[in-house]
PDB file of N, CA, C and O in Angstrom:
ATOM      1  N   MET A   1     -26.144 -48.113  44.398  1.00  0.00           N
ATOM      2  CA  MET A   1     -25.456 -48.031  43.249  1.00  0.00           C
ATOM      3  C   MET A   1     -24.531 -47.083  43.938  1.00  0.00           C
ATOM      4  O   MET A   1     -25.114 -46.325  44.715  1.00  0.00           O
ATOM      5  N   ASN A   2     -23.209 -46.928  43.850  1.00  0.00           N
ATOM      6  CA  ASN A   2     -22.268 -46.067  44.866  1.00  0.00           C
ATOM      7  C   ASN A   2     -22.163 -44.969  43.565  1.00  0.00           C
ATOM      8  O   ASN A   2     -22.597 -44.959  42.413  1.00  0.00           O
ATOM      9  N   TYR A   3     -21.122 -43.805  44.623  1.00  0.00           N
ATOM     10  CA  TYR A   3     -21.617 -42.602  44.282  1.00  0.00           C
ATOM     11  C   TYR A   3     -20.545 -42.337  42.613  1.00  0.00           C
ATOM     12  O   TYR A   3     -20.645 -41.301  41.955  1.00  0.00           O
ATOM     13  N   TYR A   4     -19.775 -43.290  42.291  1.00  0.00           N
ATOM     14  CA  TYR A   4     -18.924 -43.072  41.525  1.00  0.00           C
ATOM     15  C   TYR A   4     -19.613 -44.015  40.244  1.00  0.00           C
ATOM     16  O   TYR A   4     -19.678 -43.416  39.171  1.00  0.00           O
ATOM     17  N   SER A   5     -19.974 -45.004  40.257  1.00  0.00           N
ATOM     18  CA  SER A   5     -21.174 -45.487  39.256  1.00  0.00           C
ATOM     19  C   SER A   5     -22.345 -44.691  39.201  1.00  0.00           C
ATOM     20  O   SER A   5     -23.089 -45.210  38.369  1.00  0.00           O
ATOM     21  N   SER A   6     -22.811 -43.780  39.639  1.00  0.00           N
ATOM     22  CA  SER A   6     -24.231 -42.841  39.728  1.00  0.00           C
ATOM     23  C   SER A   6     -23.454 -41.590  38.880  1.00  0.00           C
ATOM     24  O   SER A   6     -24.060 -41.221  37.874  1.00  0.00           O
ATOM     25  N   GLU A   7     -22.385 -41.013  39.134  1.00  0.00           N
ATOM     26  CA  GLU A   7     -21.710 -40.340  38.389  1.00  0.00           C
ATOM     27  C   GLU A   7     -21.154 -40.532  36.867  1.00  0.00           C
ATOM     28  O   GLU A   7     -20.893 -39.659  36.039  1.00  0.00           O
ATOM     29  N   MET A   8     -21.051 -42.043  36.754  1.00  0.00           N
ATOM     30  CA  MET A   8     -20.573 -42.494  35.368  1.00  0.00           C
ATOM     31  C   MET A   8     -21.799 -42.254  34.272  1.00  0.00           C
ATOM     32  O   MET A   8     -21.811 -41.751  33.148  1.00  0.00           O
ATOM     33  N   LEU A   9     -23.100 -43.000  35.339  1.00  0.00           N
ATOM     34  CA  LEU A   9     -24.228 -43.275  34.259  1.00  0.00           C
ATOM     35  C   LEU A   9     -24.725 -41.808  34.101  1.00  0.00           C
ATOM     36  O   LEU A   9     -25.455 -41.701  33.116  1.00  0.00           O
ATOM     37  N   GLY A  10     -24.515 -40.480  34.884  1.00  0.00           N
ATOM     38  CA  GLY A  10     -24.971 -39.308  34.449  1.00  0.00           C
ATOM     39  C   GLY A  10     -24.141 -38.840  33.393  1.00  0.00           C
ATOM     40  O   GLY A  10     -24.798 -38.349  32.474  1.00  0.00           O
ATOM     41  N   PHE A  11     -22.946 -38.833  33.232  1.00  0.00           N
ATOM     42  CA  PHE A  11     -22.051 -38.658  32.591  1.00  0.00           C
ATOM     43  C   PHE A  11     -22.213 -39.331  30.872  1.00  0.00           C
ATOM     44  O   PHE A  11     -21.962 -38.779  29.801  1.00  0.00           O
ATOM     45  N   ALA A  12     -22.711 -40.668  31.152  1.00  0.00           N
ATOM     46  CA  ALA A  12     -22.840 -41.514  29.792  1.00  0.00           C
ATOM     47  C   ALA A  12     -24.441 -40.677  29.394  1.00  0.00           C
ATOM     48  O   ALA A  12     -24.626 -40.168  28.289  1.00  0.00           O
ATOM     49  N   ALA A  13     -25.387 -40.662  30.395  1.00  0.00           N
ATOM     50  CA  ALA A  13     -26.728 -40.126  29.826  1.00  0.00           C
ATOM     51  C   ALA A  13     -26.419 -38.986  28.908  1.00  0.00           C
ATOM     52  O   ALA A  13     -26.707 -38.946  27.711  1.00  0.00           O
ATOM     53  N   GLY A  14     -25.862 -38.153  29.533  1.00  0.00           N
ATOM     54  CA  GLY A  14     -25.582 -36.929  28.984  1.00  0.00           C
ATOM     55  C   GLY A  14     -24.709 -36.632  27.777  1.00  0.00           C
ATOM     56  O   GLY A  14     -24.834 -35.920  26.781  1.00  0.00           O
ATOM     57  N   ILE A  15     -23.719 -37.504  28.277  1.00  0.00           N
ATOM     58  CA  ILE A  15     -23.211 -37.723  26.528  1.00  0.00           C
ATOM     59  C   ILE A  15     -24.041 -37.945  25.600  1.00  0.00           C
ATOM     60  O   ILE A  15     -24.069 -37.110  24.697  1.00  0.00           O
ATOM     61  N   VAL A  16     -25.067 -39.241  25.511  1.00  0.00           N
ATOM     62  CA  VAL A  16     -25.586 -39.634  24.471  1.00  0.00           C
ATOM     63  C   VAL A  16     -26.692 -38.850  24.308  1.00  0.00           C
ATOM     64  O   VAL A  16     -27.027 -38.848  23.123  1.00  0.00           O
ATOM     65  N   THR A  17     -27.362 -38.219  24.962  1.00  0.00           N
ATOM     66  CA  THR A  17     -28.335 -37.188  24.888  1.00  0.00           C
ATOM     67  C   THR A  17     -28.102 -35.912  24.057  1.00  0.00           C
ATOM     68  O   THR A  17     -28.818 -35.508  23.141  1.00  0.00           O
ATOM     69  N   THR A  18     -26.906 -35.312  24.563  1.00  0.00           N
ATOM     70  CA  THR A  18     -25.987 -34.228  23.556  1.00  0.00           C
ATOM     71  C   THR A  18     -25.628 -34.401  22.678  1.00  0.00           C
ATOM     72  O   THR A  18     -25.785 -33.523  21.829  1.00  0.00           O
ATOM     73  N   LEU A  19     -24.855 -35.749  22.290  1.00  0.00           N
ATOM     74  CA  LEU A  19     -24.911 -36.063  21.002  1.00  0.00           C
ATOM     75  C   LEU A  19     -25.970 -36.561  19.894  1.00  0.00           C
ATOM     76  O   LEU A  19     -25.768 -36.879  18.722  1.00  0.00           O
ATOM     77  N   ALA A  20     -26.994 -36.532  20.534  1.00  0.00           N
ATOM     78  CA  ALA A  20     -28.286 -36.661  19.696  1.00  0.00           C
ATOM     79  C   ALA A  20     -28.933 -35.522  19.089  1.00  0.00           C
ATOM     80  O   ALA A  20     -29.901 -35.586  18.331  1.00  0.00           O
ATOM     81  N   LEU A  21     -28.276 -34.368  19.509  1.00  0.00           N
ATOM     82  CA  LEU A  21     -28.326 -33.232  19.104  1.00  0.00           C
ATOM     83  C   LEU A  21     -27.640 -32.385  17.521  1.00  0.00           C
ATOM     84  O   LEU A  21     -27.941 -31.594  16.627  1.00  0.00           O
ATOM     85  N   LEU A  22     -26.630 -33.191  17.994  1.00  0.00           N
ATOM     86  CA  LEU A  22     -25.424 -32.743  17.109  1.00  0.00           C
ATOM     87  C   LEU A  22     -25.682 -33.116  15.462  1.00  0.00           C
ATOM     88  O   LEU A  22     -25.593 -32.147  14.708  1.00  0.00           O
ATOM     89  N   PRO A  23     -25.937 -34.197  14.950  1.00  0.00           N
ATOM     90  CA  PRO A  23     -26.517 -34.239  13.864  1.00  0.00           C
ATOM     91  C   PRO A  23     -27.565 -33.259  13.265  1.00  0.00           C
ATOM     92  O   PRO A  23     -27.504 -32.853  12.104  1.00  0.00           O
ATOM     93  N   GLN A  24     -28.588 -32.893  14.207  1.00  0.00           N
ATOM     94  CA  GLN A  24     -29.489 -31.929  13.643  1.00  0.00           C
ATOM     95  C   GLN A  24     -29.097 -30.746  13.206  1.00  0.00           C
ATOM     96  O   GLN A  24     -29.384 -30.191  12.145  1.00  0.00           O
ATOM     97  N   ALA A  25     -28.101 -30.215  14.498  1.00  0.00           N
ATOM     98  CA  ALA A  25     -27.364 -28.899  14.109  1.00  0.00           C
ATOM     99  C   ALA A  25     -26.646 -28.887  13.083  1.00  0.00           C
ATOM    100  O   ALA A  25     -26.770 -27.808  12.504  1.00  0.00           O
ATOM    101  N   LEU A  26     -25.665 -29.858  12.370  1.00  0.00           N
ATOM    102  CA  LEU A  26     -25.020 -30.164  11.329  1.00  0.00           C
ATOM    103  C   LEU A  26     -25.625 -29.952  10.339  1.00  0.00           C
ATOM    104  O   LEU A  26     -25.289 -29.180   9.441  1.00  0.00           O
ATOM    105  N   LYS A  27     -26.728 -30.713  10.400  1.00  0.00           N
ATOM    106  CA  LYS A  27     -27.525 -30.479   9.059  1.00  0.00           C
ATOM    107  C   LYS A  27     -28.154 -29.035   8.607  1.00  0.00           C
ATOM    108  O   LYS A  27     -28.207 -28.516   7.491  1.00  0.00           O
ATOM    109  N   ILE A  28     -28.553 -28.634   9.726  1.00  0.00           N
ATOM    110  CA  ILE A  28     -29.390 -27.256   9.412  1.00  0.00           C
ATOM    111  C   ILE A  28     -28.232 -26.048   9.082  1.00  0.00           C
ATOM    112  O   ILE A  28     -28.378 -25.029   8.405  1.00  0.00           O
ATOM    113  N   PHE A  29     -26.776 -26.643   9.963  1.00  0.00           N
ATOM    114  CA  PHE A  29     -25.844 -25.509   9.550  1.00  0.00           C
ATOM    115  C   PHE A  29     -25.472 -25.824   8.034  1.00  0.00           C
ATOM    116  O   PHE A  29     -25.413 -24.842   7.294  1.00  0.00           O
ATOM    117  N   THR A  30     -25.169 -27.293   7.387  1.00  0.00           N
ATOM    118  CA  THR A  30     -24.901 -27.229   6.086  1.00  0.00           C
ATOM    119  C   THR A  30     -25.910 -26.868   5.082  1.00  0.00           C
ATOM    120  O   THR A  30     -25.511 -26.471   3.987  1.00  0.00           O
ATOM    121  N   THR A  31     -27.497 -26.980   5.382  1.00  0.00           N
ATOM    122  CA  THR A  31     -28.455 -26.948   4.471  1.00  0.00           C
ATOM    123  C   THR A  31     -29.100 -25.464   4.749  1.00  0.00           C
ATOM    124  O   THR A  31     -29.754 -24.904   3.869  1.00  0.00           O
ATOM    125  N   ARG A  32     -28.923 -25.002   5.740  1.00  0.00           N
ATOM    126  CA  ARG A  32     -29.435 -23.571   5.940  1.00  0.00           C
ATOM    127  C   ARG A  32     -31.360 -23.622   5.732  1.00  0.00           C
ATOM    128  O   ARG A  32     -32.145 -22.755   5.347  1.00  0.00           O
ATOM    129  N   LYS A  33     -31.541 -24.852   6.127  1.00  0.00           N
ATOM    130  CA  LYS A  33     -33.067 -25.061   5.824  1.00  0.00           C
ATOM    131  C   LYS A  33     -33.321 -25.917   7.746  1.00  0.00           C
ATOM    132  O   LYS A  33     -32.765 -26.742   8.471  1.00  0.00           O
ATOM    133  N   THR A  34     -34.565 -24.960   7.752  1.00  0.00           N
ATOM    134  CA  THR A  34     -35.412 -25.133   9.054  1.00  0.00           C
ATOM    135  C   THR A  34     -36.316 -25.321   9.040  1.00  0.00           C
ATOM    136  O   THR A  34     -36.903 -25.116  10.102  1.00  0.00           O
ATOM    137  N   ARG A  35     -37.024 -25.775   8.020  1.00  0.00           N
ATOM    138  CA  ARG A  35     -38.608 -25.997   7.619  1.00  0.00           C
ATOM    139  C   ARG A  35     -39.403 -26.811   8.310  1.00  0.00           C
ATOM    140  O   ARG A  35     -40.587 -26.578   8.551  1.00  0.00           O
ATOM    141  N   ASP A  36     -38.628 -28.042   8.740  1.00  0.00           N
ATOM    142  CA  ASP A  36     -38.997 -29.299   9.349  1.00  0.00           C
ATOM    143  C   ASP A  36     -38.849 -28.943  10.953  1.00  0.00           C
ATOM    144  O   ASP A  36     -39.330 -29.769  11.729  1.00  0.00           O
ATOM    145  N   ILE A  37     -38.218 -27.771  11.502  1.00  0.00           N
ATOM    146  CA  ILE A  37     -37.962 -27.455  12.896  1.00  0.00           C
ATOM    147  C   ILE A  37     -39.258 -27.028  13.774  1.00  0.00           C
ATOM    148  O   ILE A  37     -39.712 -26.140  13.053  1.00  0.00           O
ATOM    149  N   SER A  38     -39.807 -27.083  14.472  1.00  0.00           N
ATOM    150  CA  SER A  38     -40.748 -26.049  14.942  1.00  0.00           C
ATOM    151  C   SER A  38     -40.254 -25.186  15.695  1.00  0.00           C
ATOM    152  O   SER A  38     -39.296 -25.516  16.393  1.00  0.00           O
ATOM    153  N   LEU A  39     -40.708 -24.016  15.751  1.00  0.00           N
ATOM    154  CA  LEU A  39     -39.958 -22.828  16.543  1.00  0.00           C
ATOM    155  C   LEU A  39     -40.385 -22.917  17.933  1.00  0.00           C
ATOM    156  O   LEU A  39     -39.695 -22.371  18.793  1.00  0.00           O
ATOM    157  N   LEU A  40     -41.848 -23.784  18.365  1.00  0.00           N
ATOM    158  CA  LEU A  40     -41.810 -23.512  19.805  1.00  0.00           C
ATOM    159  C   LEU A  40     -41.092 -24.926  20.429  1.00  0.00           C
ATOM    160  O   LEU A  40     -40.895 -25.098  21.632  1.00  0.00           O
ATOM    161  N   TRP A  41     -40.775 -25.809  19.459  1.00  0.00           N
ATOM    162  CA  TRP A  41     -39.877 -26.848  20.017  1.00  0.00           C
ATOM    163  C   TRP A  41     -38.424 -26.249  20.558  1.00  0.00           C
ATOM    164  O   TRP A  41     -37.894 -26.396  21.659  1.00  0.00           O
ATOM    165  N   ALA A  42     -37.986 -25.546  19.424  1.00  0.00           N
ATOM    166  CA  ALA A  42     -36.745 -24.702  19.640  1.00  0.00           C
ATOM    167  C   ALA A  42     -36.619 -23.773  20.619  1.00  0.00           C
ATOM    168  O   ALA A  42     -35.509 -23.548  21.100  1.00  0.00           O
ATOM    169  N   VAL A  43     -37.603 -23.191  20.992  1.00  0.00           N
ATOM    170  CA  VAL A  43     -37.678 -22.267  21.809  1.00  0.00           C
ATOM    171  C   VAL A  43     -37.910 -22.925  23.419  1.00  0.00           C
ATOM    172  O   VAL A  43     -37.264 -22.537  24.393  1.00  0.00           O
ATOM    173  N   SER A  44     -38.747 -23.773  23.455  1.00  0.00           N
ATOM    174  CA  SER A  44     -39.104 -24.732  24.773  1.00  0.00           C
ATOM    175  C   SER A  44     -38.070 -25.575  25.275  1.00  0.00           C
ATOM    176  O   SER A  44     -37.737 -25.634  26.459  1.00  0.00           O
ATOM    177  N   MET A  45     -37.421 -26.427  24.045  1.00  0.00           N
ATOM    178  CA  MET A  45     -36.026 -26.764  24.616  1.00  0.00           C
ATOM    179  C   MET A  45     -35.184 -26.177  25.144  1.00  0.00           C
ATOM    180  O   MET A  45     -34.610 -26.715  26.091  1.00  0.00           O
ATOM    181  N   ASN A  46     -34.748 -24.637  24.644  1.00  0.00           N
ATOM    182  CA  ASN A  46     -33.599 -24.116  25.211  1.00  0.00           C
ATOM    183  C   ASN A  46     -34.004 -23.381  26.606  1.00  0.00           C
ATOM    184  O   ASN A  46     -33.178 -23.223  27.505  1.00  0.00           O
ATOM    185  N   VAL A  47     -35.536 -22.889  26.713  1.00  0.00           N
ATOM    186  CA  VAL A  47     -35.930 -23.002  28.173  1.00  0.00           C
ATOM    187  C   VAL A  47     -35.824 -24.195  28.971  1.00  0.00           C
ATOM    188  O   VAL A  47     -35.322 -24.229  30.094  1.00  0.00           O
ATOM    189  N   GLY A  48     -36.268 -25.077  28.409  1.00  0.00           N
ATOM    190  CA  GLY A  48     -36.041 -26.474  29.521  1.00  0.00           C
ATOM    191  C   GLY A  48     -34.698 -26.697  29.802  1.00  0.00           C
ATOM    192  O   GLY A  48     -34.408 -26.907  30.980  1.00  0.00           O
ATOM    193  N   ILE A  49     -33.680 -26.696  28.833  1.00  0.00           N
ATOM    194  CA  ILE A  49     -32.397 -26.943  29.130  1.00  0.00           C
ATOM    195  C   ILE A  49     -31.900 -25.677  30.002  1.00  0.00           C
ATOM    196  O   ILE A  49     -31.166 -26.099  30.896  1.00  0.00           O
ATOM    197  N   VAL A  50     -32.022 -24.471  30.050  1.00  0.00           N
ATOM    198  CA  VAL A  50     -31.619 -23.646  30.766  1.00  0.00           C
ATOM    199  C   VAL A  50     -32.295 -24.437  32.096  1.00  0.00           C
ATOM    200  O   VAL A  50     -31.513 -25.064  32.810  1.00  0.00           O
ATOM    201  N   LEU A  51     -33.502 -24.427  32.393  1.00  0.00           N
ATOM    202  CA  LEU A  51     -34.072 -24.945  33.834  1.00  0.00           C
ATOM    203  C   LEU A  51     -33.182 -26.040  34.079  1.00  0.00           C
ATOM    204  O   LEU A  51     -32.601 -25.869  35.151  1.00  0.00           O
ATOM    205  N   TRP A  52     -32.917 -26.890  33.615  1.00  0.00           N
ATOM    206  CA  TRP A  52     -32.128 -28.192  33.821  1.00  0.00           C
ATOM    207  C   TRP A  52     -30.461 -27.648  34.502  1.00  0.00           C
ATOM    208  O   TRP A  52     -29.880 -27.980  35.535  1.00  0.00           O
ATOM    209  N   LEU A  53     -30.092 -26.731  33.437  1.00  0.00           N
ATOM    210  CA  LEU A  53     -28.687 -26.193  33.940  1.00  0.00           C
ATOM    211  C   LEU A  53     -28.812 -25.662  35.376  1.00  0.00           C
ATOM    212  O   LEU A  53     -28.287 -26.125  36.388  1.00  0.00           O
ATOM    213  N   CYS A  54     -29.605 -24.609  35.258  1.00  0.00           N
ATOM    214  CA  CYS A  54     -30.242 -23.920  36.379  1.00  0.00           C
ATOM    215  C   CYS A  54     -29.896 -25.360  37.941  1.00  0.00           C
ATOM    216  O   CYS A  54     -29.084 -25.335  38.865  1.00  0.00           O
ATOM    217  N   TYR A  55     -30.767 -26.218  37.618  1.00  0.00           N
ATOM    218  CA  TYR A  55     -30.994 -27.370  38.784  1.00  0.00           C
ATOM    219  C   TYR A  55     -29.921 -27.734  38.607  1.00  0.00           C
ATOM    220  O   TYR A  55     -29.318 -27.419  39.633  1.00  0.00           O
ATOM    221  N   GLY A  56     -29.110 -28.315  37.805  1.00  0.00           N
ATOM    222  CA  GLY A  56     -27.476 -28.807  38.300  1.00  0.00           C
ATOM    223  C   GLY A  56     -26.798 -27.894  38.794  1.00  0.00           C
ATOM    224  O   GLY A  56     -25.994 -28.320  39.624  1.00  0.00           O
ATOM    225  N   LEU A  57     -26.772 -26.592  38.607  1.00  0.00           N
ATOM    226  CA  LEU A  57     -25.927 -25.713  39.318  1.00  0.00           C
ATOM    227  C   LEU A  57     -26.200 -25.743  40.840  1.00  0.00           C
ATOM    228  O   LEU A  57     -25.285 -26.086  41.588  1.00  0.00           O
ATOM    229  N   ALA A  58     -27.373 -25.413  41.324  1.00  0.00           N
ATOM    230  CA  ALA A  58     -28.068 -25.808  42.425  1.00  0.00           C
ATOM    231  C   ALA A  58     -27.640 -26.935  42.977  1.00  0.00           C
ATOM    232  O   ALA A  58     -27.090 -26.919  44.079  1.00  0.00           O
ATOM    233  N   LYS A  59     -27.822 -27.975  42.337  1.00  0.00           N
ATOM    234  CA  LYS A  59     -27.386 -29.632  42.817  1.00  0.00           C
ATOM    235  C   LYS A  59     -25.808 -29.789  42.819  1.00  0.00           C
ATOM    236  O   LYS A  59     -25.289 -30.843  43.185  1.00  0.00           O
ATOM    237  N   ASP A  60     -25.082 -28.718  42.403  1.00  0.00           N
ATOM    238  CA  ASP A  60     -23.684 -28.946  42.026  1.00  0.00           C
ATOM    239  C   ASP A  60     -23.347 -30.313  41.681  1.00  0.00           C
ATOM    240  O   ASP A  60     -22.488 -30.979  42.259  1.00  0.00           O
ATOM    241  N   ASP A  61     -24.305 -30.828  40.384  1.00  0.00           N
ATOM    242  CA  ASP A  61     -24.091 -32.157  39.931  1.00  0.00           C
ATOM    243  C   ASP A  61     -23.554 -31.747  38.640  1.00  0.00           C
ATOM    244  O   ASP A  61     -24.194 -31.039  37.861  1.00  0.00           O
ATOM    245  N   LEU A  62     -21.988 -32.335  38.332  1.00  0.00           N
ATOM    246  CA  LEU A  62     -21.434 -32.091  37.330  1.00  0.00           C
ATOM    247  C   LEU A  62     -21.556 -32.641  36.069  1.00  0.00           C
ATOM    248  O   LEU A  62     -21.346 -32.063  35.003  1.00  0.00           O
ATOM    249  N   PRO A  63     -21.949 -33.930  36.260  1.00  0.00           N
ATOM    250  CA  PRO A  63     -22.783 -34.505  34.591  1.00  0.00           C
ATOM    251  C   PRO A  63     -23.807 -33.326  34.530  1.00  0.00           C
ATOM    252  O   PRO A  63     -23.409 -32.520  33.689  1.00  0.00           O
ATOM    253  N   MET A  64     -24.789 -32.990  35.017  1.00  0.00           N
ATOM    254  CA  MET A  64     -25.752 -32.487  34.983  1.00  0.00           C
ATOM    255  C   MET A  64     -25.324 -30.996  34.184  1.00  0.00           C
ATOM    256  O   MET A  64     -25.713 -30.834  33.027  1.00  0.00           O
ATOM    257  N   ILE A  65     -24.575 -30.020  34.810  1.00  0.00           N
ATOM    258  CA  ILE A  65     -23.996 -29.165  34.204  1.00  0.00           C
ATOM    259  C   ILE A  65     -23.320 -29.206  32.771  1.00  0.00           C
ATOM    260  O   ILE A  65     -23.535 -28.486  31.796  1.00  0.00           O
ATOM    261  N   ALA A  66     -22.438 -30.264  32.934  1.00  0.00           N
ATOM    262  CA  ALA A  66     -21.833 -30.268  31.582  1.00  0.00           C
ATOM    263  C   ALA A  66     -22.590 -30.584  30.251  1.00  0.00           C
ATOM    264  O   ALA A  66     -22.450 -30.066  29.143  1.00  0.00           O
ATOM    265  N   ALA A  67     -23.451 -31.603  30.675  1.00  0.00           N
ATOM    266  CA  ALA A  67     -24.352 -31.984  29.416  1.00  0.00           C
ATOM    267  C   ALA A  67     -25.350 -30.907  29.206  1.00  0.00           C
ATOM    268  O   ALA A  67     -25.605 -30.636  28.033  1.00  0.00           O
ATOM    269  N   ASN A  68     -25.954 -30.254  30.131  1.00  0.00           N
ATOM    270  CA  ASN A  68     -26.697 -29.187  29.739  1.00  0.00           C
ATOM    271  C   ASN A  68     -26.283 -27.669  29.210  1.00  0.00           C
ATOM    272  O   ASN A  68     -26.851 -26.678  28.752  1.00  0.00           O
ATOM    273  N   SER A  69     -24.983 -28.088  29.545  1.00  0.00           N
ATOM    274  CA  SER A  69     -24.386 -26.565  29.050  1.00  0.00           C
ATOM    275  C   SER A  69     -24.091 -26.864  27.530  1.00  0.00           C
ATOM    276  O   SER A  69     -24.518 -26.102  26.663  1.00  0.00           O
ATOM    277  N   VAL A  70     -23.410 -27.901  27.247  1.00  0.00           N
ATOM    278  CA  VAL A  70     -23.249 -28.325  26.056  1.00  0.00           C
ATOM    279  C   VAL A  70     -24.652 -28.544  25.142  1.00  0.00           C
ATOM    280  O   VAL A  70     -24.762 -28.193  23.967  1.00  0.00           O
ATOM    281  N   SER A  71     -25.632 -29.161  25.896  1.00  0.00           N
ATOM    282  CA  SER A  71     -26.645 -29.307  24.983  1.00  0.00           C
ATOM    283  C   SER A  71     -27.459 -27.743  24.582  1.00  0.00           C
ATOM    284  O   SER A  71     -28.018 -27.461  23.522  1.00  0.00           O
ATOM    285  N   LEU A  72     -27.306 -26.907  25.778  1.00  0.00           N
ATOM    286  CA  LEU A  72     -27.720 -25.608  25.245  1.00  0.00           C
ATOM    287  C   LEU A  72     -27.070 -24.695  24.456  1.00  0.00           C
ATOM    288  O   LEU A  72     -27.748 -23.758  24.034  1.00  0.00           O
ATOM    289  N   ALA A  73     -25.816 -24.757  24.136  1.00  0.00           N
ATOM    290  CA  ALA A  73     -25.052 -24.591  23.064  1.00  0.00           C
ATOM    291  C   ALA A  73     -25.417 -24.884  21.642  1.00  0.00           C
ATOM    292  O   ALA A  73     -25.258 -24.112  20.696  1.00  0.00           O
ATOM    293  N   LEU A  74     -25.931 -26.101  21.601  1.00  0.00           N
ATOM    294  CA  LEU A  74     -26.410 -26.612  20.274  1.00  0.00           C
ATOM    295  C   LEU A  74     -27.520 -26.364  20.126  1.00  0.00           C
ATOM    296  O   LEU A  74     -27.812 -26.007  18.985  1.00  0.00           O
ATOM    297  N   LEU A  75     -28.627 -26.421  21.134  1.00  0.00           N
ATOM    298  CA  LEU A  75     -29.938 -26.006  20.717  1.00  0.00           C
ATOM    299  C   LEU A  75     -29.909 -24.313  20.741  1.00  0.00           C
ATOM    300  O   LEU A  75     -30.861 -23.901  20.078  1.00  0.00           O
ATOM    301  N   PHE A  76     -29.193 -23.335  21.243  1.00  0.00           N
ATOM    302  CA  PHE A  76     -29.214 -22.221  20.673  1.00  0.00           C
ATOM    303  C   PHE A  76     -28.652 -21.946  19.601  1.00  0.00           C
ATOM    304  O   PHE A  76     -29.009 -20.836  19.207  1.00  0.00           O
ATOM    305  N   VAL A  77     -27.876 -22.478  18.885  1.00  0.00           N
ATOM    306  CA  VAL A  77     -27.457 -22.499  17.494  1.00  0.00           C
ATOM    307  C   VAL A  77     -28.724 -22.909  16.637  1.00  0.00           C
ATOM    308  O   VAL A  77     -29.160 -22.160  15.763  1.00  0.00           O
ATOM    309  N   ILE A  78     -29.348 -24.262  16.961  1.00  0.00           N
ATOM    310  CA  ILE A  78     -30.596 -24.301  16.443  1.00  0.00           C
ATOM    311  C   ILE A  78     -31.684 -23.196  16.406  1.00  0.00           C
ATOM    312  O   ILE A  78     -32.273 -22.812  15.395  1.00  0.00           O
ATOM    313  N   LEU A  79     -31.841 -22.782  17.573  1.00  0.00           N
ATOM    314  CA  LEU A  79     -32.990 -22.191  17.719  1.00  0.00           C
ATOM    315  C   LEU A  79     -32.539 -20.728  16.715  1.00  0.00           C
ATOM    316  O   LEU A  79     -33.363 -20.179  15.984  1.00  0.00           O
ATOM    317  N   LEU A  80     -30.996 -20.225  16.867  1.00  0.00           N
ATOM    318  CA  LEU A  80     -30.824 -18.652  16.123  1.00  0.00           C
ATOM    319  C   LEU A  80     -31.043 -19.407  14.350  1.00  0.00           C
ATOM    320  O   LEU A  80     -31.752 -18.725  13.609  1.00  0.00           O
ATOM    321  N   PHE A  81     -30.608 -20.393  13.897  1.00  0.00           N
ATOM    322  CA  PHE A  81     -30.603 -20.897  12.570  1.00  0.00           C
ATOM    323  C   PHE A  81     -32.281 -20.797  12.203  1.00  0.00           C
ATOM    324  O   PHE A  81     -32.706 -20.217  11.205  1.00  0.00           O
ATOM    325  N   LYS A  82     -33.010 -21.381  13.068  1.00  0.00           N
ATOM    326  CA  LYS A  82     -34.439 -21.230  12.947  1.00  0.00           C
ATOM    327  C   LYS A  82     -35.203 -19.630  12.611  1.00  0.00           C
ATOM    328  O   LYS A  82     -35.856 -19.236  11.644  1.00  0.00           O
ATOM    329  N   LEU A  83     -34.879 -19.124  13.582  1.00  0.00           N
ATOM    330  CA  LEU A  83     -35.108 -17.792  13.541  1.00  0.00           C
ATOM    331  C   LEU A  83     -34.606 -16.941  12.325  1.00  0.00           C
ATOM    332  O   LEU A  83     -35.276 -16.018  11.862  1.00  0.00           O
ATOM    333  N   ARG A  84     -33.119 -17.394  11.736  1.00  0.00           N
ATOM    334  CA  ARG A  84     -33.014 -16.823  10.613  1.00  0.00           C
ATOM    335  C   ARG A  84     -33.255 -17.537   9.475  1.00  0.00           C
ATOM    336  O   ARG A  84     -34.072 -16.808   8.911  1.00  0.00           O
ATOM    337  N   TYR A  85     -33.117 -18.307   8.894  1.00  0.00           N
ATOM    338  CA  TYR A  85     -33.691 -19.146   8.019  1.00  0.00           C
ATOM    339  C   TYR A  85     -35.145 -19.635   7.727  1.00  0.00           C
ATOM    340  O   TYR A  85     -35.397 -20.584   6.984  1.00  0.00           O
ATOM    341  N   ARG A  86     -35.921 -19.011   8.282  1.00  0.00           N
ATOM    342  CA  ARG A  86     -37.303 -19.854   8.692  1.00  0.00           C
ATOM    343  C   ARG A  86     -38.070 -19.014   7.128  1.00  0.00           C
ATOM    344  O   ARG A  86     -39.237 -19.244   6.814  1.00  0.00           O
TER     345      ARG A  86
END
């Protein structure tokens, strides 16, 4: 696989996995209900995404940096709502 193809594959994977968080974040934002969201999950996902973002920065991997930056923003919002509306 050439560089361009692997870069596009990385962007596609990042878009799909990041967009997967959007419905949950929107639902929490509109309902203000987080009862079914695990606090441990929310914290561990934020920590994991920060680590992936650091790894992407260390590797200078643009798809990884972009996807994990947006994912971190969405997950951070979910965590904040979880802490606020539990």
